[in-house]
PyMOL Python script that loads the backbone (N, CA, C, O; Angstrom):
from pymol import cmd

cmd.read_pdbstr("""\
ATOM      1  N   MET A   1       1.152  -1.466   0.106  1.00  0.00           N
ATOM      2  CA  MET A   1      -0.020   0.005  -0.426  1.00  0.00           C
ATOM      3  C   MET A   1       1.271   1.567   0.177  1.00  0.00           C
ATOM      4  O   MET A   1       0.948   2.595  -0.418  1.00  0.00           O
ATOM      5  N   GLU A   2       2.168   1.730   0.884  1.00  0.00           N
ATOM      6  CA  GLU A   2       2.931   2.281   0.987  1.00  0.00           C
ATOM      7  C   GLU A   2       4.381   2.360  -0.797  1.00  0.00           C
ATOM      8  O   GLU A   2       4.990   3.346  -1.211  1.00  0.00           O
ATOM      9  N   SER A   3       4.390   1.752  -1.022  1.00  0.00           N
ATOM     10  CA  SER A   3       5.219   1.650  -2.055  1.00  0.00           C
ATOM     11  C   SER A   3       4.442   2.135  -3.102  1.00  0.00           C
ATOM     12  O   SER A   3       4.416   1.063  -3.708  1.00  0.00           O
ATOM     13  N   GLY A   4       3.765   2.902  -3.831  1.00  0.00           N
ATOM     14  CA  GLY A   4       2.767   3.437  -4.622  1.00  0.00           C
ATOM     15  C   GLY A   4       3.406   4.584  -4.300  1.00  0.00           C
ATOM     16  O   GLY A   4       4.216   4.877  -5.179  1.00  0.00           O
ATOM     17  N   PRO A   5       3.373   5.526  -3.207  1.00  0.00           N
ATOM     18  CA  PRO A   5       4.150   6.652  -2.837  1.00  0.00           C
ATOM     19  C   PRO A   5       5.603   6.805  -3.265  1.00  0.00           C
ATOM     20  O   PRO A   5       6.265   7.427  -4.097  1.00  0.00           O
ATOM     21  N   ALA A   6       5.787   5.826  -2.169  1.00  0.00           N
ATOM     22  CA  ALA A   6       7.776   5.868  -2.164  1.00  0.00           C
ATOM     23  C   ALA A   6       8.207   5.654  -3.695  1.00  0.00           C
ATOM     24  O   ALA A   6       9.211   6.198  -4.155  1.00  0.00           O
ATOM     25  N   ILE A   7       7.173   4.624  -4.624  1.00  0.00           N
ATOM     26  CA  ILE A   7       8.068   4.815  -5.615  1.00  0.00           C
ATOM     27  C   ILE A   7       7.923   5.801  -6.928  1.00  0.00           C
ATOM     28  O   ILE A   7       8.603   5.700  -7.949  1.00  0.00           O
ATOM     29  N   PHE A   8       6.831   6.831  -6.666  1.00  0.00           N
ATOM     30  CA  PHE A   8       6.371   8.314  -7.446  1.00  0.00           C
ATOM     31  C   PHE A   8       6.976   9.108  -6.974  1.00  0.00           C
ATOM     32  O   PHE A   8       7.408  10.056  -7.630  1.00  0.00           O
ATOM     33  N   ALA A   9       7.232   8.932  -5.436  1.00  0.00           N
ATOM     34  CA  ALA A   9       9.005   9.675  -4.661  1.00  0.00           C
ATOM     35  C   ALA A   9       9.578   9.869  -4.873  1.00  0.00           C
ATOM     36  O   ALA A   9       9.975  11.034  -4.863  1.00  0.00           O
ATOM     37  N   GLY A  10      10.473   8.430  -5.467  1.00  0.00           N
ATOM     38  CA  GLY A  10      11.716   8.508  -5.790  1.00  0.00           C
ATOM     39  C   GLY A  10      11.995   8.403  -7.318  1.00  0.00           C
ATOM     40  O   GLY A  10      13.115   7.899  -7.388  1.00  0.00           O
ATOM     41  N   VAL A  11      11.495   8.648  -8.669  1.00  0.00           N
ATOM     42  CA  VAL A  11      10.565   8.611  -9.297  1.00  0.00           C
ATOM     43  C   VAL A  11      11.039  10.488  -9.603  1.00  0.00           C
ATOM     44  O   VAL A  11      11.519  10.971 -10.628  1.00  0.00           O
ATOM     45  N   ALA A  12      10.810  10.931  -8.776  1.00  0.00           N
ATOM     46  CA  ALA A  12      10.107  12.122  -9.233  1.00  0.00           C
ATOM     47  C   ALA A  12      11.947  12.460  -8.642  1.00  0.00           C
ATOM     48  O   ALA A  12      12.851  12.421  -9.477  1.00  0.00           O
ATOM     49  N   PHE A  13      12.233  12.757  -7.216  1.00  0.00           N
ATOM     50  CA  PHE A  13      12.941  13.029  -7.579  1.00  0.00           C
ATOM     51  C   PHE A  13      14.079  12.833  -8.093  1.00  0.00           C
ATOM     52  O   PHE A  13      14.808  13.809  -8.271  1.00  0.00           O
ATOM     53  N   ALA A  14      14.628  11.197  -8.553  1.00  0.00           N
ATOM     54  CA  ALA A  14      15.868  10.838  -9.284  1.00  0.00           C
ATOM     55  C   ALA A  14      15.739  11.837 -10.836  1.00  0.00           C
ATOM     56  O   ALA A  14      16.631  12.467 -11.405  1.00  0.00           O
ATOM     57  N   LEU A  15      14.245  11.674 -11.220  1.00  0.00           N
ATOM     58  CA  LEU A  15      14.539  12.335 -12.663  1.00  0.00           C
ATOM     59  C   LEU A  15      14.469  14.122 -12.322  1.00  0.00           C
ATOM     60  O   LEU A  15      14.296  14.902 -13.258  1.00  0.00           O
ATOM     61  N   PHE A  16      14.608  14.567 -11.037  1.00  0.00           N
ATOM     62  CA  PHE A  16      14.727  15.601 -11.199  1.00  0.00           C
ATOM     63  C   PHE A  16      16.356  16.751 -10.740  1.00  0.00           C
ATOM     64  O   PHE A  16      16.798  17.849 -11.079  1.00  0.00           O
ATOM     65  N   GLY A  17      16.788  15.500  -9.701  1.00  0.00           N
ATOM     66  CA  GLY A  17      18.293  14.756  -9.824  1.00  0.00           C
ATOM     67  C   GLY A  17      19.220  15.049 -10.493  1.00  0.00           C
ATOM     68  O   GLY A  17      20.098  15.834 -10.134  1.00  0.00           O
ATOM     69  N   ALA A  18      19.167  14.348 -11.796  1.00  0.00           N
ATOM     70  CA  ALA A  18      19.579  14.049 -12.635  1.00  0.00           C
ATOM     71  C   ALA A  18      19.691  14.723 -13.634  1.00  0.00           C
ATOM     72  O   ALA A  18      20.524  14.930 -14.517  1.00  0.00           O
ATOM     73  N   GLY A  19      18.410  15.132 -13.266  1.00  0.00           N
ATOM     74  CA  GLY A  19      18.100  16.326 -14.771  1.00  0.00           C
ATOM     75  C   GLY A  19      19.123  17.324 -14.739  1.00  0.00           C
ATOM     76  O   GLY A  19      19.883  17.446 -15.700  1.00  0.00           O
ATOM     77  N   LEU A  20      19.231  18.173 -13.554  1.00  0.00           N
ATOM     78  CA  LEU A  20      19.242  19.266 -12.484  1.00  0.00           C
ATOM     79  C   LEU A  20      20.992  18.736 -13.159  1.00  0.00           C
ATOM     80  O   LEU A  20      21.209  19.210 -14.274  1.00  0.00           O
ATOM     81  N   LEU A  21      21.845  18.083 -12.733  1.00  0.00           N
ATOM     82  CA  LEU A  21      23.239  17.324 -12.796  1.00  0.00           C
ATOM     83  C   LEU A  21      23.593  17.104 -14.298  1.00  0.00           C
ATOM     84  O   LEU A  21      24.743  17.117 -14.737  1.00  0.00           O
ATOM     85  N   LEU A  22      22.555  16.918 -14.971  1.00  0.00           N
ATOM     86  CA  LEU A  22      22.936  16.681 -15.989  1.00  0.00           C
ATOM     87  C   LEU A  22      23.037  18.066 -17.002  1.00  0.00           C
ATOM     88  O   LEU A  22      23.911  18.100 -17.868  1.00  0.00           O
ATOM     89  N   TRP A  23      21.866  19.452 -16.787  1.00  0.00           N
ATOM     90  CA  TRP A  23      21.799  20.937 -17.364  1.00  0.00           C
ATOM     91  C   TRP A  23      23.219  21.588 -16.693  1.00  0.00           C
ATOM     92  O   TRP A  23      23.971  22.471 -17.107  1.00  0.00           O
ATOM     93  N   THR A  24      23.235  20.911 -15.705  1.00  0.00           N
ATOM     94  CA  THR A  24      24.865  21.837 -14.807  1.00  0.00           C
ATOM     95  C   THR A  24      25.845  21.587 -15.757  1.00  0.00           C
ATOM     96  O   THR A  24      26.405  22.476 -16.397  1.00  0.00           O
ATOM     97  N   GLY A  25      26.082  20.321 -15.871  1.00  0.00           N
ATOM     98  CA  GLY A  25      26.883  19.903 -16.154  1.00  0.00           C
ATOM     99  C   GLY A  25      26.923  20.490 -18.660  1.00  0.00           C
ATOM    100  O   GLY A  25      27.446  21.347 -19.371  1.00  0.00           O
ATOM    101  N   VAL A  26      26.351  19.741 -18.762  1.00  0.00           N
ATOM    102  CA  VAL A  26      26.221  20.601 -19.940  1.00  0.00           C
ATOM    103  C   VAL A  26      26.218  21.704 -20.064  1.00  0.00           C
ATOM    104  O   VAL A  26      26.800  21.968 -21.116  1.00  0.00           O
ATOM    105  N   ARG A  27      25.496  23.552 -19.017  1.00  0.00           N
ATOM    106  CA  ARG A  27      25.378  23.844 -19.130  1.00  0.00           C
ATOM    107  C   ARG A  27      27.788  24.413 -18.908  1.00  0.00           C
ATOM    108  O   ARG A  27      28.664  25.040 -19.504  1.00  0.00           O
ATOM    109  N   LEU A  28      27.631  23.774 -17.951  1.00  0.00           N
ATOM    110  CA  LEU A  28      29.761  23.653 -18.200  1.00  0.00           C
ATOM    111  C   LEU A  28      30.589  24.235 -19.689  1.00  0.00           C
ATOM    112  O   LEU A  28      31.250  25.100 -20.263  1.00  0.00           O
ATOM    113  N   ALA A  29      29.818  22.780 -19.707  1.00  0.00           N
ATOM    114  CA  ALA A  29      30.801  22.367 -21.176  1.00  0.00           C
ATOM    115  C   ALA A  29      30.771  23.208 -22.193  1.00  0.00           C
ATOM    116  O   ALA A  29      31.751  23.259 -22.935  1.00  0.00           O
ATOM    117  N   HIS A  30      29.930  23.820 -22.367  1.00  0.00           N
ATOM    118  CA  HIS A  30      29.518  24.452 -23.464  1.00  0.00           C
ATOM    119  C   HIS A  30      29.919  25.767 -22.972  1.00  0.00           C
ATOM    120  O   HIS A  30      29.535  26.658 -23.729  1.00  0.00           O
ATOM    121  N   ARG A  31      30.576  26.186 -21.936  1.00  0.00           N
ATOM    122  CA  ARG A  31      31.292  27.829 -20.882  1.00  0.00           C
ATOM    123  C   ARG A  31      29.321  29.045 -21.302  1.00  0.00           C
ATOM    124  O   ARG A  31      29.070  30.174 -21.722  1.00  0.00           O
ATOM    125  N   ALA A  32      28.582  27.943 -20.873  1.00  0.00           N
ATOM    126  CA  ALA A  32      27.668  29.140 -20.751  1.00  0.00           C
ATOM    127  C   ALA A  32      26.584  29.000 -19.225  1.00  0.00           C
ATOM    128  O   ALA A  32      26.117  28.042 -18.609  1.00  0.00           O
ATOM    129  N   PRO A  33      26.543  29.928 -19.123  1.00  0.00           N
ATOM    130  CA  PRO A  33      26.256  30.512 -17.686  1.00  0.00           C
ATOM    131  C   PRO A  33      25.052  29.701 -17.329  1.00  0.00           C
ATOM    132  O   PRO A  33      23.972  29.672 -17.920  1.00  0.00           O
ATOM    133  N   VAL A  34      25.543  28.836 -15.916  1.00  0.00           N
ATOM    134  CA  VAL A  34      23.911  28.620 -15.087  1.00  0.00           C
ATOM    135  C   VAL A  34      22.827  28.350 -15.092  1.00  0.00           C
ATOM    136  O   VAL A  34      22.008  27.511 -15.466  1.00  0.00           O
ATOM    137  N   ALA A  35      23.009  29.572 -14.406  1.00  0.00           N
ATOM    138  CA  ALA A  35      21.477  30.740 -13.701  1.00  0.00           C
ATOM    139  C   ALA A  35      22.291  32.037 -14.400  1.00  0.00           C
ATOM    140  O   ALA A  35      23.491  32.232 -14.596  1.00  0.00           O
ATOM    141  N   HIS A  36      21.135  32.803 -14.676  1.00  0.00           N
ATOM    142  CA  HIS A  36      21.454  34.314 -15.139  1.00  0.00           C
ATOM    143  C   HIS A  36      21.531  35.419 -13.700  1.00  0.00           C
ATOM    144  O   HIS A  36      20.597  35.643 -12.931  1.00  0.00           O
ATOM    145  N   GLY A  37      22.748  35.922 -13.639  1.00  0.00           N
ATOM    146  CA  GLY A  37      22.367  37.586 -12.518  1.00  0.00           C
ATOM    147  C   GLY A  37      22.670  36.591 -10.991  1.00  0.00           C
ATOM    148  O   GLY A  37      22.466  36.934  -9.827  1.00  0.00           O
ATOM    149  N   VAL A  38      23.227  35.263 -11.524  1.00  0.00           N
ATOM    150  CA  VAL A  38      23.980  34.889 -10.258  1.00  0.00           C
ATOM    151  C   VAL A  38      25.896  34.455 -10.650  1.00  0.00           C
ATOM    152  O   VAL A  38      26.234  33.935 -11.713  1.00  0.00           O
ATOM    153  N   SER A  39      26.285  34.601 -10.206  1.00  0.00           N
ATOM    154  CA  SER A  39      28.263  34.627 -10.014  1.00  0.00           C
ATOM    155  C   SER A  39      27.737  32.971 -10.043  1.00  0.00           C
ATOM    156  O   SER A  39      27.040  32.285  -9.295  1.00  0.00           O
ATOM    157  N   PRO A  40      28.653  32.679 -11.651  1.00  0.00           N
ATOM    158  CA  PRO A  40      29.011  30.876 -11.729  1.00  0.00           C
ATOM    159  C   PRO A  40      29.399  30.184 -10.874  1.00  0.00           C
ATOM    160  O   PRO A  40      29.058  29.011 -10.720  1.00  0.00           O
ATOM    161  N   ALA A  41      30.610  31.151  -9.792  1.00  0.00           N
ATOM    162  CA  ALA A  41      30.712  29.386  -9.103  1.00  0.00           C
ATOM    163  C   ALA A  41      29.764  29.423  -7.990  1.00  0.00           C
ATOM    164  O   ALA A  41      29.846  28.511  -7.168  1.00  0.00           O
ATOM    165  N   THR A  42      28.655  30.557  -7.790  1.00  0.00           N
ATOM    166  CA  THR A  42      28.255  29.793  -6.808  1.00  0.00           C
ATOM    167  C   THR A  42      26.946  29.153  -7.732  1.00  0.00           C
ATOM    168  O   THR A  42      26.296  28.450  -6.958  1.00  0.00           O
ATOM    169  N   ALA A  43      26.194  29.136  -9.389  1.00  0.00           N
ATOM    170  CA  ALA A  43      25.293  28.869 -10.000  1.00  0.00           C
ATOM    171  C   ALA A  43      25.936  26.911  -9.943  1.00  0.00           C
ATOM    172  O   ALA A  43      25.198  25.931  -9.842  1.00  0.00           O
ATOM    173  N   THR A  44      27.461  26.903 -10.047  1.00  0.00           N
ATOM    174  CA  THR A  44      27.420  25.452 -10.050  1.00  0.00           C
ATOM    175  C   THR A  44      27.326  24.777  -9.051  1.00  0.00           C
ATOM    176  O   THR A  44      26.526  23.858  -8.878  1.00  0.00           O
ATOM    177  N   ALA A  45      28.301  25.252  -8.147  1.00  0.00           N
ATOM    178  CA  ALA A  45      27.553  24.778  -6.275  1.00  0.00           C
ATOM    179  C   ALA A  45      26.737  24.545  -6.143  1.00  0.00           C
ATOM    180  O   ALA A  45      26.397  23.395  -5.864  1.00  0.00           O
ATOM    181  N   LEU A  46      25.942  25.552  -6.277  1.00  0.00           N
ATOM    182  CA  LEU A  46      24.033  24.969  -6.131  1.00  0.00           C
ATOM    183  C   LEU A  46      23.430  24.142  -7.037  1.00  0.00           C
ATOM    184  O   LEU A  46      22.542  23.319  -6.815  1.00  0.00           O
ATOM    185  N   GLY A  47      24.092  24.474  -8.318  1.00  0.00           N
ATOM    186  CA  GLY A  47      22.960  23.403  -9.403  1.00  0.00           C
ATOM    187  C   GLY A  47      23.919  21.652  -9.375  1.00  0.00           C
ATOM    188  O   GLY A  47      23.490  20.600  -9.848  1.00  0.00           O
ATOM    189  N   ILE A  48      25.263  21.869  -8.666  1.00  0.00           N
ATOM    190  CA  ILE A  48      25.826  19.968  -8.648  1.00  0.00           C
ATOM    191  C   ILE A  48      25.843  19.552  -7.391  1.00  0.00           C
ATOM    192  O   ILE A  48      26.346  18.482  -7.048  1.00  0.00           O
ATOM    193  N   GLY A  49      25.153  20.580  -6.415  1.00  0.00           N
ATOM    194  CA  GLY A  49      24.921  20.213  -4.149  1.00  0.00           C
ATOM    195  C   GLY A  49      23.136  19.420  -4.189  1.00  0.00           C
ATOM    196  O   GLY A  49      22.780  18.308  -3.799  1.00  0.00           O
ATOM    197  N   PHE A  50      21.949  21.087  -5.130  1.00  0.00           N
ATOM    198  CA  PHE A  50      21.710  19.951  -4.913  1.00  0.00           C
ATOM    199  C   PHE A  50      20.715  18.887  -5.846  1.00  0.00           C
ATOM    200  O   PHE A  50      19.827  18.119  -5.477  1.00  0.00           O
ATOM    201  N   GLY A  51      21.487  19.311  -7.779  1.00  0.00           N
ATOM    202  CA  GLY A  51      21.138  17.694  -8.054  1.00  0.00           C
ATOM    203  C   GLY A  51      21.633  16.379  -6.769  1.00  0.00           C
ATOM    204  O   GLY A  51      20.831  15.574  -6.296  1.00  0.00           O
ATOM    205  N   ALA A  52      22.922  16.442  -6.459  1.00  0.00           N
ATOM    206  CA  ALA A  52      23.532  15.589  -5.858  1.00  0.00           C
ATOM    207  C   ALA A  52      22.160  15.183  -4.421  1.00  0.00           C
ATOM    208  O   ALA A  52      21.854  14.065  -4.007  1.00  0.00           O
ATOM    209  N   VAL A  53      21.709  16.278  -4.061  1.00  0.00           N
ATOM    210  CA  VAL A  53      20.981  15.587  -2.906  1.00  0.00           C
ATOM    211  C   VAL A  53      20.152  15.532  -3.982  1.00  0.00           C
ATOM    212  O   VAL A  53      20.901  15.008  -4.806  1.00  0.00           O
ATOM    213  N   PHE A  54      18.861  15.760  -4.679  1.00  0.00           N
ATOM    214  CA  PHE A  54      17.509  15.272  -4.898  1.00  0.00           C
ATOM    215  C   PHE A  54      18.104  13.731  -5.460  1.00  0.00           C
ATOM    216  O   PHE A  54      17.579  12.635  -5.264  1.00  0.00           O
ATOM    217  N   LEU A  55      19.294  14.014  -6.174  1.00  0.00           N
ATOM    218  CA  LEU A  55      19.348  12.757  -6.244  1.00  0.00           C
ATOM    219  C   LEU A  55      19.868  11.087  -5.051  1.00  0.00           C
ATOM    220  O   LEU A  55      20.032   9.898  -5.324  1.00  0.00           O
ATOM    221  N   THR A  56      19.935  11.686  -4.088  1.00  0.00           N
ATOM    222  CA  THR A  56      19.870  10.328  -3.153  1.00  0.00           C
ATOM    223  C   THR A  56      19.479  10.560  -2.575  1.00  0.00           C
ATOM    224  O   THR A  56      19.642   9.798  -1.622  1.00  0.00           O
ATOM    225  N   LEU A  57      18.243  12.088  -2.180  1.00  0.00           N
ATOM    226  CA  LEU A  57      16.194  11.555  -2.558  1.00  0.00           C
ATOM    227  C   LEU A  57      16.420  10.653  -2.608  1.00  0.00           C
ATOM    228  O   LEU A  57      16.825   9.872  -1.747  1.00  0.00           O
ATOM    229  N   GLY A  58      16.021  10.435  -4.576  1.00  0.00           N
ATOM    230  CA  GLY A  58      15.731   9.925  -4.762  1.00  0.00           C
ATOM    231  C   GLY A  58      16.218   7.988  -5.014  1.00  0.00           C
ATOM    232  O   GLY A  58      15.259   7.292  -5.347  1.00  0.00           O
ATOM    233  N   VAL A  59      17.171   7.471  -4.905  1.00  0.00           N
ATOM    234  CA  VAL A  59      18.148   6.652  -4.493  1.00  0.00           C
ATOM    235  C   VAL A  59      17.667   5.945  -2.814  1.00  0.00           C
ATOM    236  O   VAL A  59      17.623   4.761  -2.478  1.00  0.00           O
ATOM    237  N   TRP A  60      17.377   7.102  -2.063  1.00  0.00           N
ATOM    238  CA  TRP A  60      16.914   6.478  -0.425  1.00  0.00           C
ATOM    239  C   TRP A  60      15.552   6.229  -0.905  1.00  0.00           C
ATOM    240  O   TRP A  60      15.591   5.066  -1.309  1.00  0.00           O
ATOM    241  N   CYS A  61      14.466   6.649  -1.067  1.00  0.00           N
ATOM    242  CA  CYS A  61      13.010   6.451  -1.603  1.00  0.00           C
ATOM    243  C   CYS A  61      13.172   5.207  -2.529  1.00  0.00           C
ATOM    244  O   CYS A  61      12.059   5.387  -3.024  1.00  0.00           O
ATOM    245  N   PHE A  62      13.491   4.416  -2.993  1.00  0.00           N
ATOM    246  CA  PHE A  62      13.741   3.184  -3.452  1.00  0.00           C
ATOM    247  C   PHE A  62      14.370   2.342  -2.610  1.00  0.00           C
ATOM    248  O   PHE A  62      13.923   1.209  -2.434  1.00  0.00           O
ATOM    249  N   ALA A  63      15.805   2.909  -1.801  1.00  0.00           N
ATOM    250  CA  ALA A  63      16.295   1.906  -0.431  1.00  0.00           C
ATOM    251  C   ALA A  63      14.590   1.915  -0.135  1.00  0.00           C
ATOM    252  O   ALA A  63      13.746   1.552  -0.954  1.00  0.00           O
ATOM    253  N   ARG A  64      14.346   2.369   1.101  1.00  0.00           N
ATOM    254  CA  ARG A  64      12.565   1.753   1.951  1.00  0.00           C
ATOM    255  C   ARG A  64      11.383   1.428   1.131  1.00  0.00           C
ATOM    256  O   ARG A  64      10.234   1.588   1.543  1.00  0.00           O
ATOM    257  N   LEU A  65      11.748   0.865  -0.299  1.00  0.00           N
ATOM    258  CA  LEU A  65      11.109   0.214  -0.728  1.00  0.00           C
ATOM    259  C   LEU A  65      11.094  -1.914   0.208  1.00  0.00           C
ATOM    260  O   LEU A  65      10.347  -2.782  -0.245  1.00  0.00           O
TER     261      LEU A  65
END
""", "prot")
cmd.dss("prot")
cmd.show_as("cartoon", "prot")
cmd.util.cbc("prot")
cmd.orient("prot")
């Protein structure tokens, strides 16, 4: 009964985290700004940090099944 919401949350967190890491990596590879109006170092650090956190949350949700 509780596995449905855990699967949904795990997929949502994992997709968002992977997408954010992919977005940040592609923007860095093309030497384009990750976020407009923010210093490049701050945007890169926050993008990688939050991407890793959300991906970890997704894996944690799947581990709880």
